[in-house]
C-alpha positions as CSV (number, residue, x, y, z in Angstrom):
1,X,0.0,0.0,0.0
2,X,2.8,2.4,0.8
3,X,4.5,1.6,-2.5
4,X,1.2,2.4,-4.3
5,X,1.0,5.9,-2.7
6,X,4.7,6.5,-3.3
7,X,4.3,5.6,-7.0
8,X,1.1,7.6,-7.2
9,X,2.7,10.7,-5.9
10,X,5.8,10.4,-8.1
11,X,3.7,9.7,-11.2
12,X,4.1,12.6,-13.6
13,X,1.8,11.4,-16.4
14,X,-1.5,13.1,-16.9
15,X,-2.7,16.7,-17.4
16,X,-0.4,19.6,-17.0
17,X,-1.1,22.8,-15.3
18,X,-1.9,24.5,-18.6
19,X,-4.6,22.0,-19.4
20,X,-6.1,22.5,-16.0
21,X,-6.1,26.2,-16.5
22,X,-7.8,25.8,-19.8
23,X,-10.5,23.7,-18.3
24,X,-10.9,26.2,-15.5
25,X,-11.3,29.0,-18.0
26,X,-14.0,27.2,-20.0
27,X,-16.0,26.3,-16.9
28,X,-15.6,29.8,-15.5
29,X,-16.9,31.3,-18.7
30,X,-19.9,29.0,-18.7
31,X,-20.7,29.9,-15.1
32,X,-20.4,33.6,-15.8
33,X,-22.6,33.4,-18.9
34,X,-25.3,31.5,-17.0
35,X,-25.2,33.9,-14.1
36,X,-25.6,36.9,-16.4
37,X,-28.5,35.2,-18.3
38,X,-30.3,34.1,-15.1
39,X,-29.6,37.5,-13.5
40,X,-31.5,39.2,-16.2
41,X,-34.4,36.8,-16.1
42,X,-34.7,37.0,-12.3
43,X,-34.6,40.8,-12.5
44,X,-37.4,40.9,-15.0
45,X,-39.5,38.5,-12.9
46,X,-38.9,40.6,-9.7
47,X,-39.9,43.8,-11.6
48,X,-43.1,42.1,-12.8
49,X,-43.9,40.9,-9.3
50,X,-43.3,44.4,-7.8
51,X,-45.5,45.9,-10.5
52,X,-48.2,43.4,-9.8
53,X,-48.1,44.1,-6.0
54,X,-48.0,47.9,-6.4
55,X,-50.9,48.2,-8.8
56,X,-53.3,46.0,-6.9
57,X,-55.1,45.0,-10.1
58,X,-55.3,41.6,-11.8
59,X,-54.6,43.2,-15.2
60,X,-50.9,43.8,-14.3
61,X,-50.5,40.3,-13.0
62,X,-50.8,38.2,-16.1
């Protein structure tokens, strides 16, 4: 078991730091894009709800 961990730690095959940075950049861009899109949708929904509450009419609440 100790040999396995020693071999695992010294193993240098696999992704390099540049590849990890590229993956992080892609995921970060996707998260930022989703946040911007959802932020606009949530803002519009809250504005509509506030309008519905402040007018006290069912016409504004469609």
